[in-house]
PyMOL Python script that loads the backbone (N, CA, C, O; Angstrom):
from pymol import cmd

cmd.read_pdbstr("""\
ATOM      1  N   UNK A   1     -17.928   1.858   3.595  1.00  0.00           N
ATOM      2  CA  UNK A   1     -16.838   2.039   2.705  1.00  0.00           C
ATOM      3  C   UNK A   1     -17.703   3.368   1.651  1.00  0.00           C
ATOM      4  O   UNK A   1     -18.892   3.634   1.475  1.00  0.00           O
ATOM      5  N   UNK A   2     -16.654   3.848   1.223  1.00  0.00           N
ATOM      6  CA  UNK A   2     -17.349   4.912   0.416  1.00  0.00           C
ATOM      7  C   UNK A   2     -18.018   4.605  -1.249  1.00  0.00           C
ATOM      8  O   UNK A   2     -17.831   3.548  -1.851  1.00  0.00           O
ATOM      9  N   UNK A   3     -18.579   5.432  -1.631  1.00  0.00           N
ATOM     10  CA  UNK A   3     -19.479   5.298  -2.693  1.00  0.00           C
ATOM     11  C   UNK A   3     -18.396   5.319  -3.859  1.00  0.00           C
ATOM     12  O   UNK A   3     -18.493   4.534  -4.802  1.00  0.00           O
ATOM     13  N   UNK A   4     -17.411   6.200  -3.768  1.00  0.00           N
ATOM     14  CA  UNK A   4     -16.330   6.287  -4.727  1.00  0.00           C
ATOM     15  C   UNK A   4     -15.283   5.495  -4.183  1.00  0.00           C
ATOM     16  O   UNK A   4     -14.808   5.735  -3.073  1.00  0.00           O
ATOM     17  N   UNK A   5     -14.800   4.323  -5.096  1.00  0.00           N
ATOM     18  CA  UNK A   5     -13.969   3.585  -4.655  1.00  0.00           C
ATOM     19  C   UNK A   5     -12.118   3.997  -4.655  1.00  0.00           C
ATOM     20  O   UNK A   5     -11.206   3.369  -4.118  1.00  0.00           O
ATOM     21  N   UNK A   6     -12.076   4.969  -5.278  1.00  0.00           N
ATOM     22  CA  UNK A   6     -10.835   5.412  -5.701  1.00  0.00           C
ATOM     23  C   UNK A   6      -9.774   4.369  -6.154  1.00  0.00           C
ATOM     24  O   UNK A   6      -8.657   4.239  -5.652  1.00  0.00           O
ATOM     25  N   UNK A   7     -10.300   3.642  -7.187  1.00  0.00           N
ATOM     26  CA  UNK A   7      -9.606   2.503  -7.985  1.00  0.00           C
ATOM     27  C   UNK A   7      -9.226   2.899  -9.057  1.00  0.00           C
ATOM     28  O   UNK A   7      -9.921   3.740  -9.628  1.00  0.00           O
ATOM     29  N   UNK A   8      -8.089   2.457  -9.636  1.00  0.00           N
ATOM     30  CA  UNK A   8      -8.018   2.819 -10.907  1.00  0.00           C
ATOM     31  C   UNK A   8      -8.699   1.868 -12.233  1.00  0.00           C
ATOM     32  O   UNK A   8      -8.182   0.852 -12.699  1.00  0.00           O
ATOM     33  N   UNK A   9      -9.862   2.440 -12.637  1.00  0.00           N
ATOM     34  CA  UNK A   9     -10.693   1.729 -13.323  1.00  0.00           C
ATOM     35  C   UNK A   9     -10.218   0.325 -14.284  1.00  0.00           C
ATOM     36  O   UNK A   9     -10.851  -0.725 -14.178  1.00  0.00           O
ATOM     37  N   UNK A  10      -9.149   0.446 -15.128  1.00  0.00           N
ATOM     38  CA  UNK A  10      -8.623  -0.021 -16.143  1.00  0.00           C
ATOM     39  C   UNK A  10      -7.388  -1.212 -15.705  1.00  0.00           C
ATOM     40  O   UNK A  10      -7.052  -2.222 -16.324  1.00  0.00           O
ATOM     41  N   UNK A  11      -6.895  -0.682 -14.445  1.00  0.00           N
ATOM     42  CA  UNK A  11      -5.770  -1.499 -14.138  1.00  0.00           C
ATOM     43  C   UNK A  11      -6.073  -2.413 -13.639  1.00  0.00           C
ATOM     44  O   UNK A  11      -7.044  -2.399 -12.882  1.00  0.00           O
ATOM     45  N   UNK A  12      -5.252  -3.714 -13.909  1.00  0.00           N
ATOM     46  CA  UNK A  12      -5.489  -5.162 -13.175  1.00  0.00           C
ATOM     47  C   UNK A  12      -5.594  -5.155 -11.969  1.00  0.00           C
ATOM     48  O   UNK A  12      -4.921  -4.262 -11.456  1.00  0.00           O
ATOM     49  N   UNK A  13      -6.184  -5.804 -11.233  1.00  0.00           N
ATOM     50  CA  UNK A  13      -6.778  -5.522  -9.939  1.00  0.00           C
ATOM     51  C   UNK A  13      -5.230  -5.904  -9.173  1.00  0.00           C
ATOM     52  O   UNK A  13      -4.615  -5.156  -8.412  1.00  0.00           O
ATOM     53  N   UNK A  14      -4.910  -6.977  -9.520  1.00  0.00           N
ATOM     54  CA  UNK A  14      -3.546  -7.306  -8.596  1.00  0.00           C
ATOM     55  C   UNK A  14      -2.396  -6.506  -8.719  1.00  0.00           C
ATOM     56  O   UNK A  14      -1.621  -6.330  -7.779  1.00  0.00           O
ATOM     57  N   UNK A  15      -2.251  -6.016  -9.830  1.00  0.00           N
ATOM     58  CA  UNK A  15      -0.912  -5.026 -10.260  1.00  0.00           C
ATOM     59  C   UNK A  15      -1.267  -3.384  -9.146  1.00  0.00           C
ATOM     60  O   UNK A  15      -0.457  -2.643  -8.589  1.00  0.00           O
ATOM     61  N   UNK A  16      -3.089  -3.316  -9.199  1.00  0.00           N
ATOM     62  CA  UNK A  16      -3.212  -2.103  -8.678  1.00  0.00           C
ATOM     63  C   UNK A  16      -3.045  -2.207  -7.192  1.00  0.00           C
ATOM     64  O   UNK A  16      -2.643  -1.309  -6.452  1.00  0.00           O
ATOM     65  N   UNK A  17      -3.385  -3.351  -6.871  1.00  0.00           N
ATOM     66  CA  UNK A  17      -3.181  -3.614  -4.877  1.00  0.00           C
ATOM     67  C   UNK A  17      -1.712  -3.802  -4.864  1.00  0.00           C
ATOM     68  O   UNK A  17      -1.341  -3.604  -3.706  1.00  0.00           O
ATOM     69  N   UNK A  18      -0.423  -4.177  -5.843  1.00  0.00           N
ATOM     70  CA  UNK A  18       0.545  -3.988  -5.339  1.00  0.00           C
ATOM     71  C   UNK A  18       1.395  -3.040  -5.510  1.00  0.00           C
ATOM     72  O   UNK A  18       2.523  -2.900  -5.037  1.00  0.00           O
ATOM     73  N   UNK A  19       0.606  -2.191  -6.432  1.00  0.00           N
ATOM     74  CA  UNK A  19       1.241  -0.643  -6.423  1.00  0.00           C
ATOM     75  C   UNK A  19       0.936   0.204  -5.196  1.00  0.00           C
ATOM     76  O   UNK A  19       1.760   0.949  -4.664  1.00  0.00           O
ATOM     77  N   UNK A  20      -0.649  -0.022  -4.687  1.00  0.00           N
ATOM     78  CA  UNK A  20      -0.650   0.819  -3.570  1.00  0.00           C
ATOM     79  C   UNK A  20      -0.029   0.409  -2.252  1.00  0.00           C
ATOM     80  O   UNK A  20       0.129   1.094  -1.242  1.00  0.00           O
ATOM     81  N   UNK A  21       0.322  -0.980  -2.500  1.00  0.00           N
ATOM     82  CA  UNK A  21       0.928  -1.292  -0.882  1.00  0.00           C
ATOM     83  C   UNK A  21       2.262  -0.865  -0.995  1.00  0.00           C
ATOM     84  O   UNK A  21       2.821  -0.595   0.068  1.00  0.00           O
ATOM     85  N   UNK A  22       3.206  -0.683  -2.530  1.00  0.00           N
ATOM     86  CA  UNK A  22       4.317  -0.249  -2.497  1.00  0.00           C
ATOM     87  C   UNK A  22       4.394   1.270  -2.369  1.00  0.00           C
ATOM     88  O   UNK A  22       5.405   1.954  -2.208  1.00  0.00           O
ATOM     89  N   UNK A  23       3.041   1.685  -2.478  1.00  0.00           N
ATOM     90  CA  UNK A  23       2.943   3.464  -2.015  1.00  0.00           C
ATOM     91  C   UNK A  23       3.147   3.598  -0.482  1.00  0.00           C
ATOM     92  O   UNK A  23       3.731   4.564   0.010  1.00  0.00           O
ATOM     93  N   UNK A  24       2.610   2.528   0.279  1.00  0.00           N
ATOM     94  CA  UNK A  24       2.998   2.844   1.609  1.00  0.00           C
ATOM     95  C   UNK A  24       4.039   2.324   2.212  1.00  0.00           C
ATOM     96  O   UNK A  24       4.059   2.238   3.440  1.00  0.00           O
ATOM     97  N   UNK A  25       5.275   1.810   1.278  1.00  0.00           N
ATOM     98  CA  UNK A  25       6.223   1.306   1.735  1.00  0.00           C
ATOM     99  C   UNK A  25       6.545  -0.272   2.004  1.00  0.00           C
ATOM    100  O   UNK A  25       7.562  -0.798   2.456  1.00  0.00           O
ATOM    101  N   UNK A  26       5.514  -0.743   1.637  1.00  0.00           N
ATOM    102  CA  UNK A  26       5.586  -2.203   1.884  1.00  0.00           C
ATOM    103  C   UNK A  26       6.471  -3.194   0.419  1.00  0.00           C
ATOM    104  O   UNK A  26       6.078  -3.177  -0.748  1.00  0.00           O
ATOM    105  N   UNK A  27       7.350  -3.753   0.795  1.00  0.00           N
ATOM    106  CA  UNK A  27       8.233  -4.403  -0.384  1.00  0.00           C
ATOM    107  C   UNK A  27       7.380  -5.112  -0.987  1.00  0.00           C
ATOM    108  O   UNK A  27       6.494  -5.570  -0.265  1.00  0.00           O
ATOM    109  N   UNK A  28       7.328  -5.449  -2.444  1.00  0.00           N
ATOM    110  CA  UNK A  28       6.416  -6.041  -3.200  1.00  0.00           C
ATOM    111  C   UNK A  28       6.489  -7.433  -3.137  1.00  0.00           C
ATOM    112  O   UNK A  28       5.594  -7.991  -3.772  1.00  0.00           O
ATOM    113  N   UNK A  29       7.341  -8.220  -2.521  1.00  0.00           N
ATOM    114  CA  UNK A  29       7.240  -9.730  -2.241  1.00  0.00           C
ATOM    115  C   UNK A  29       6.513  -9.624  -1.045  1.00  0.00           C
ATOM    116  O   UNK A  29       5.646 -10.486  -0.906  1.00  0.00           O
ATOM    117  N   UNK A  30       6.619  -8.883  -0.235  1.00  0.00           N
ATOM    118  CA  UNK A  30       5.708  -8.959   1.034  1.00  0.00           C
ATOM    119  C   UNK A  30       4.486  -8.656   0.811  1.00  0.00           C
ATOM    120  O   UNK A  30       3.639  -9.371   1.346  1.00  0.00           O
ATOM    121  N   UNK A  31       4.153  -7.800   0.174  1.00  0.00           N
ATOM    122  CA  UNK A  31       2.807  -7.337  -0.644  1.00  0.00           C
ATOM    123  C   UNK A  31       2.068  -8.260  -1.233  1.00  0.00           C
ATOM    124  O   UNK A  31       0.941  -8.541  -0.824  1.00  0.00           O
ATOM    125  N   UNK A  32       2.796  -9.002  -2.567  1.00  0.00           N
ATOM    126  CA  UNK A  32       2.575 -10.249  -3.027  1.00  0.00           C
ATOM    127  C   UNK A  32       1.718 -11.252  -2.295  1.00  0.00           C
ATOM    128  O   UNK A  32       0.564 -11.592  -2.552  1.00  0.00           O
ATOM    129  N   UNK A  33       2.728 -11.759  -1.083  1.00  0.00           N
ATOM    130  CA  UNK A  33       2.164 -12.900  -0.118  1.00  0.00           C
ATOM    131  C   UNK A  33       0.768 -12.441   0.681  1.00  0.00           C
ATOM    132  O   UNK A  33      -0.218 -13.154   0.866  1.00  0.00           O
ATOM    133  N   UNK A  34       0.944 -11.126   1.083  1.00  0.00           N
ATOM    134  CA  UNK A  34      -0.277 -10.800   1.837  1.00  0.00           C
ATOM    135  C   UNK A  34      -1.563 -10.362   1.141  1.00  0.00           C
ATOM    136  O   UNK A  34      -2.683 -10.442   1.645  1.00  0.00           O
ATOM    137  N   UNK A  35      -1.255  -9.854  -0.169  1.00  0.00           N
ATOM    138  CA  UNK A  35      -2.339  -9.934  -1.385  1.00  0.00           C
ATOM    139  C   UNK A  35      -2.917 -11.365  -1.423  1.00  0.00           C
ATOM    140  O   UNK A  35      -4.095 -11.649  -1.208  1.00  0.00           O
ATOM    141  N   UNK A  36      -2.083 -12.087  -1.678  1.00  0.00           N
ATOM    142  CA  UNK A  36      -2.494 -13.326  -2.387  1.00  0.00           C
ATOM    143  C   UNK A  36      -3.730 -14.080  -0.853  1.00  0.00           C
ATOM    144  O   UNK A  36      -4.755 -14.718  -1.097  1.00  0.00           O
ATOM    145  N   UNK A  37      -3.374 -13.852   0.156  1.00  0.00           N
ATOM    146  CA  UNK A  37      -4.082 -14.500   1.368  1.00  0.00           C
ATOM    147  C   UNK A  37      -5.561 -13.778   1.413  1.00  0.00           C
ATOM    148  O   UNK A  37      -6.659 -14.320   1.541  1.00  0.00           O
ATOM    149  N   UNK A  38      -5.276 -12.530   1.283  1.00  0.00           N
ATOM    150  CA  UNK A  38      -6.680 -11.568   1.396  1.00  0.00           C
ATOM    151  C   UNK A  38      -7.320 -11.816   0.374  1.00  0.00           C
ATOM    152  O   UNK A  38      -8.514 -12.039   0.568  1.00  0.00           O
ATOM    153  N   UNK A  39      -6.866 -11.873  -0.946  1.00  0.00           N
ATOM    154  CA  UNK A  39      -7.824 -12.169  -2.157  1.00  0.00           C
ATOM    155  C   UNK A  39      -8.362 -13.680  -2.314  1.00  0.00           C
ATOM    156  O   UNK A  39      -9.379 -13.982  -2.938  1.00  0.00           O
ATOM    157  N   UNK A  40      -7.550 -14.532  -1.676  1.00  0.00           N
ATOM    158  CA  UNK A  40      -7.898 -15.896  -1.549  1.00  0.00           C
ATOM    159  C   UNK A  40      -9.306 -15.597  -0.466  1.00  0.00           C
ATOM    160  O   UNK A  40     -10.400 -15.968  -0.890  1.00  0.00           O
ATOM    161  N   UNK A  41      -9.257 -15.122   0.511  1.00  0.00           N
ATOM    162  CA  UNK A  41     -10.370 -15.302   1.670  1.00  0.00           C
ATOM    163  C   UNK A  41     -11.668 -14.324   1.296  1.00  0.00           C
ATOM    164  O   UNK A  41     -12.838 -14.259   1.673  1.00  0.00           O
ATOM    165  N   UNK A  42     -10.926 -13.682   0.462  1.00  0.00           N
ATOM    166  CA  UNK A  42     -12.229 -12.698   0.057  1.00  0.00           C
ATOM    167  C   UNK A  42     -12.915 -12.918  -1.199  1.00  0.00           C
ATOM    168  O   UNK A  42     -13.847 -12.213  -1.584  1.00  0.00           O
ATOM    169  N   UNK A  43     -12.272 -14.253  -2.053  1.00  0.00           N
ATOM    170  CA  UNK A  43     -13.259 -14.504  -3.128  1.00  0.00           C
ATOM    171  C   UNK A  43     -12.391 -13.771  -4.347  1.00  0.00           C
ATOM    172  O   UNK A  43     -12.722 -14.337  -5.388  1.00  0.00           O
ATOM    173  N   UNK A  44     -11.793 -13.139  -4.515  1.00  0.00           N
ATOM    174  CA  UNK A  44     -11.174 -12.348  -5.807  1.00  0.00           C
ATOM    175  C   UNK A  44      -9.750 -12.942  -6.160  1.00  0.00           C
ATOM    176  O   UNK A  44      -8.979 -12.256  -6.830  1.00  0.00           O
ATOM    177  N   UNK A  45      -9.447 -13.993  -5.796  1.00  0.00           N
ATOM    178  CA  UNK A  45      -8.145 -14.676  -6.238  1.00  0.00           C
ATOM    179  C   UNK A  45      -8.159 -15.037  -8.076  1.00  0.00           C
ATOM    180  O   UNK A  45      -7.307 -14.889  -8.952  1.00  0.00           O
ATOM    181  N   UNK A  46      -9.272 -15.451  -8.078  1.00  0.00           N
ATOM    182  CA  UNK A  46      -9.415 -15.964  -9.566  1.00  0.00           C
ATOM    183  C   UNK A  46      -9.329 -14.745 -10.561  1.00  0.00           C
ATOM    184  O   UNK A  46      -8.853 -14.865 -11.690  1.00  0.00           O
ATOM    185  N   UNK A  47      -9.911 -13.358  -9.970  1.00  0.00           N
ATOM    186  CA  UNK A  47     -10.254 -12.367 -10.875  1.00  0.00           C
ATOM    187  C   UNK A  47      -9.159 -11.174 -10.740  1.00  0.00           C
ATOM    188  O   UNK A  47      -9.220 -10.192 -11.480  1.00  0.00           O
ATOM    189  N   UNK A  48      -8.202 -11.316  -9.794  1.00  0.00           N
ATOM    190  CA  UNK A  48      -7.143 -10.472  -9.499  1.00  0.00           C
ATOM    191  C   UNK A  48      -6.117 -10.231 -10.760  1.00  0.00           C
ATOM    192  O   UNK A  48      -5.695  -9.100 -10.999  1.00  0.00           O
ATOM    193  N   UNK A  49      -5.828 -11.118 -11.373  1.00  0.00           N
ATOM    194  CA  UNK A  49      -4.638 -11.138 -12.523  1.00  0.00           C
ATOM    195  C   UNK A  49      -5.346 -10.862 -13.698  1.00  0.00           C
ATOM    196  O   UNK A  49      -4.647 -10.325 -14.557  1.00  0.00           O
ATOM    197  N   UNK A  50      -6.780 -11.105 -14.076  1.00  0.00           N
ATOM    198  CA  UNK A  50      -6.911 -10.922 -15.436  1.00  0.00           C
ATOM    199  C   UNK A  50      -8.205  -9.626 -15.400  1.00  0.00           C
ATOM    200  O   UNK A  50      -8.586  -9.156 -16.471  1.00  0.00           O
ATOM    201  N   UNK A  51      -8.731  -9.193 -14.222  1.00  0.00           N
ATOM    202  CA  UNK A  51      -9.594  -8.290 -14.366  1.00  0.00           C
ATOM    203  C   UNK A  51      -9.428  -6.781 -13.793  1.00  0.00           C
ATOM    204  O   UNK A  51      -8.944  -6.656 -12.668  1.00  0.00           O
ATOM    205  N   UNK A  52      -9.772  -5.750 -14.452  1.00  0.00           N
ATOM    206  CA  UNK A  52      -9.825  -4.486 -14.034  1.00  0.00           C
ATOM    207  C   UNK A  52     -10.906  -4.076 -13.245  1.00  0.00           C
ATOM    208  O   UNK A  52     -12.083  -4.416 -13.359  1.00  0.00           O
ATOM    209  N   UNK A  53     -10.372  -3.275 -12.395  1.00  0.00           N
ATOM    210  CA  UNK A  53     -11.613  -2.985 -11.243  1.00  0.00           C
ATOM    211  C   UNK A  53     -13.059  -2.426 -12.123  1.00  0.00           C
ATOM    212  O   UNK A  53     -14.144  -2.678 -11.599  1.00  0.00           O
ATOM    213  N   UNK A  54     -13.041  -1.840 -13.155  1.00  0.00           N
ATOM    214  CA  UNK A  54     -14.258  -1.424 -13.775  1.00  0.00           C
ATOM    215  C   UNK A  54     -14.993  -2.522 -14.354  1.00  0.00           C
ATOM    216  O   UNK A  54     -16.043  -2.361 -14.977  1.00  0.00           O
ATOM    217  N   UNK A  55     -14.255  -4.017 -14.078  1.00  0.00           N
ATOM    218  CA  UNK A  55     -15.406  -5.007 -14.777  1.00  0.00           C
ATOM    219  C   UNK A  55     -15.616  -5.839 -13.441  1.00  0.00           C
ATOM    220  O   UNK A  55     -16.091  -6.966 -13.581  1.00  0.00           O
ATOM    221  N   UNK A  56     -15.269  -5.335 -11.974  1.00  0.00           N
ATOM    222  CA  UNK A  56     -15.791  -5.837 -11.027  1.00  0.00           C
ATOM    223  C   UNK A  56     -16.759  -5.371 -10.592  1.00  0.00           C
ATOM    224  O   UNK A  56     -16.756  -4.147 -10.727  1.00  0.00           O
ATOM    225  N   UNK A  57     -17.933  -5.893  -9.945  1.00  0.00           N
ATOM    226  CA  UNK A  57     -19.168  -5.505  -9.121  1.00  0.00           C
ATOM    227  C   UNK A  57     -18.743  -4.531  -8.153  1.00  0.00           C
ATOM    228  O   UNK A  57     -17.593  -4.512  -7.716  1.00  0.00           O
ATOM    229  N   UNK A  58     -19.708  -3.658  -7.779  1.00  0.00           N
ATOM    230  CA  UNK A  58     -19.325  -2.401  -6.703  1.00  0.00           C
ATOM    231  C   UNK A  58     -19.048  -3.435  -5.273  1.00  0.00           C
ATOM    232  O   UNK A  58     -18.336  -2.908  -4.417  1.00  0.00           O
ATOM    233  N   UNK A  59     -19.482  -4.640  -5.011  1.00  0.00           N
ATOM    234  CA  UNK A  59     -19.346  -5.125  -3.842  1.00  0.00           C
ATOM    235  C   UNK A  59     -17.975  -5.691  -3.894  1.00  0.00           C
ATOM    236  O   UNK A  59     -17.354  -5.800  -2.837  1.00  0.00           O
ATOM    237  N   UNK A  60     -17.445  -6.059  -5.005  1.00  0.00           N
ATOM    238  CA  UNK A  60     -15.993  -6.764  -5.203  1.00  0.00           C
ATOM    239  C   UNK A  60     -15.127  -5.585  -5.148  1.00  0.00           C
ATOM    240  O   UNK A  60     -14.015  -5.687  -4.632  1.00  0.00           O
ATOM    241  N   UNK A  61     -15.563  -4.406  -5.662  1.00  0.00           N
ATOM    242  CA  UNK A  61     -14.668  -3.037  -5.454  1.00  0.00           C
ATOM    243  C   UNK A  61     -14.319  -3.080  -4.357  1.00  0.00           C
ATOM    244  O   UNK A  61     -13.140  -3.089  -4.004  1.00  0.00           O
ATOM    245  N   UNK A  62     -15.604  -3.126  -3.392  1.00  0.00           N
ATOM    246  CA  UNK A  62     -15.534  -2.712  -1.884  1.00  0.00           C
ATOM    247  C   UNK A  62     -14.304  -3.514  -1.529  1.00  0.00           C
ATOM    248  O   UNK A  62     -13.265  -2.936  -1.210  1.00  0.00           O
ATOM    249  N   UNK A  63     -14.393  -4.813  -1.576  1.00  0.00           N
ATOM    250  CA  UNK A  63     -13.354  -6.129  -0.907  1.00  0.00           C
ATOM    251  C   UNK A  63     -12.195  -5.463  -1.372  1.00  0.00           C
ATOM    252  O   UNK A  63     -11.287  -5.306  -0.557  1.00  0.00           O
ATOM    253  N   UNK A  64     -11.999  -4.888  -2.950  1.00  0.00           N
ATOM    254  CA  UNK A  64     -10.497  -4.636  -2.964  1.00  0.00           C
ATOM    255  C   UNK A  64     -10.003  -3.400  -2.416  1.00  0.00           C
ATOM    256  O   UNK A  64      -8.814  -3.090  -2.341  1.00  0.00           O
ATOM    257  N   UNK A  65     -10.883  -2.786  -2.078  1.00  0.00           N
ATOM    258  CA  UNK A  65     -10.210  -1.474  -1.384  1.00  0.00           C
ATOM    259  C   UNK A  65      -9.866  -1.907  -0.046  1.00  0.00           C
ATOM    260  O   UNK A  65      -8.883  -1.484   0.563  1.00  0.00           O
ATOM    261  N   UNK A  66     -10.702  -2.770   0.409  1.00  0.00           N
ATOM    262  CA  UNK A  66     -10.438  -3.383   1.992  1.00  0.00           C
ATOM    263  C   UNK A  66      -9.047  -3.694   1.890  1.00  0.00           C
ATOM    264  O   UNK A  66      -8.156  -3.138   2.532  1.00  0.00           O
ATOM    265  N   UNK A  67      -8.890  -4.710   0.962  1.00  0.00           N
ATOM    266  CA  UNK A  67      -7.749  -5.733   0.689  1.00  0.00           C
ATOM    267  C   UNK A  67      -6.300  -4.605   0.508  1.00  0.00           C
ATOM    268  O   UNK A  67      -5.164  -4.850   0.914  1.00  0.00           O
ATOM    269  N   UNK A  68      -6.654  -3.631  -0.054  1.00  0.00           N
ATOM    270  CA  UNK A  68      -5.594  -2.609  -0.239  1.00  0.00           C
ATOM    271  C   UNK A  68      -5.309  -2.006   1.102  1.00  0.00           C
ATOM    272  O   UNK A  68      -4.162  -1.623   1.328  1.00  0.00           O
ATOM    273  N   UNK A  69      -6.235  -1.885   2.007  1.00  0.00           N
ATOM    274  CA  UNK A  69      -5.386  -1.170   3.204  1.00  0.00           C
ATOM    275  C   UNK A  69      -5.109  -2.082   4.187  1.00  0.00           C
ATOM    276  O   UNK A  69      -4.352  -1.808   5.119  1.00  0.00           O
ATOM    277  N   UNK A  70      -5.646  -3.131   4.066  1.00  0.00           N
ATOM    278  CA  UNK A  70      -4.905  -4.458   5.179  1.00  0.00           C
ATOM    279  C   UNK A  70      -3.662  -4.828   4.764  1.00  0.00           C
ATOM    280  O   UNK A  70      -2.796  -5.135   5.583  1.00  0.00           O
ATOM    281  N   UNK A  71      -3.410  -4.838   3.217  1.00  0.00           N
ATOM    282  CA  UNK A  71      -2.254  -5.250   2.934  1.00  0.00           C
ATOM    283  C   UNK A  71      -1.085  -4.478   3.059  1.00  0.00           C
ATOM    284  O   UNK A  71       0.059  -4.852   2.802  1.00  0.00           O
ATOM    285  N   UNK A  72      -1.514  -3.173   3.546  1.00  0.00           N
ATOM    286  CA  UNK A  72      -0.046  -2.485   3.819  1.00  0.00           C
ATOM    287  C   UNK A  72       0.134  -2.274   5.628  1.00  0.00           C
ATOM    288  O   UNK A  72       0.962  -1.540   6.165  1.00  0.00           O
ATOM    289  N   UNK A  73      -0.682  -2.964   6.185  1.00  0.00           N
ATOM    290  CA  UNK A  73      -0.598  -3.168   7.519  1.00  0.00           C
ATOM    291  C   UNK A  73       0.606  -4.161   7.848  1.00  0.00           C
ATOM    292  O   UNK A  73       1.070  -4.785   6.894  1.00  0.00           O
ATOM    293  N   UNK A  74       1.278  -4.408   9.410  1.00  0.00           N
ATOM    294  CA  UNK A  74       2.260  -4.977   9.525  1.00  0.00           C
ATOM    295  C   UNK A  74       2.027  -6.467   9.670  1.00  0.00           C
ATOM    296  O   UNK A  74       2.977  -7.247   9.742  1.00  0.00           O
ATOM    297  N   UNK A  75       0.466  -6.956   9.724  1.00  0.00           N
ATOM    298  CA  UNK A  75       0.132  -8.402   9.887  1.00  0.00           C
ATOM    299  C   UNK A  75      -0.730  -8.573   8.543  1.00  0.00           C
ATOM    300  O   UNK A  75      -0.994  -7.638   7.787  1.00  0.00           O
ATOM    301  N   UNK A  76      -1.096  -9.791   8.373  1.00  0.00           N
ATOM    302  CA  UNK A  76      -2.265  -9.931   7.258  1.00  0.00           C
ATOM    303  C   UNK A  76      -3.654 -10.475   8.017  1.00  0.00           C
ATOM    304  O   UNK A  76      -4.486 -11.029   7.297  1.00  0.00           O
ATOM    305  N   UNK A  77      -3.828 -10.389   8.903  1.00  0.00           N
ATOM    306  CA  UNK A  77      -5.121 -10.865   9.615  1.00  0.00           C
ATOM    307  C   UNK A  77      -5.481 -10.030  10.832  1.00  0.00           C
ATOM    308  O   UNK A  77      -6.485 -10.300  11.491  1.00  0.00           O
TER     309      UNK A  77
END
""", "prot")
cmd.dss("prot")
cmd.show_as("cartoon", "prot")
cmd.util.cbc("prot")
cmd.orient("prot")
């Protein structure tokens, strides 16, 4: 993963991931389902609604970046 994560530092993680998926043409409802699965799988679910990316560790930010790319794909796994 790149050193610079390209995430909005103060935006709440879940909203940011939904926004990025919508930019890639994924309907918000579909993106929300995909994101929920990935957030749970990678251990970010409890932080997603309350934390901005600047509050996450570098590793968690990299996981968020990974989730952003996966949520825009046709399949969740």
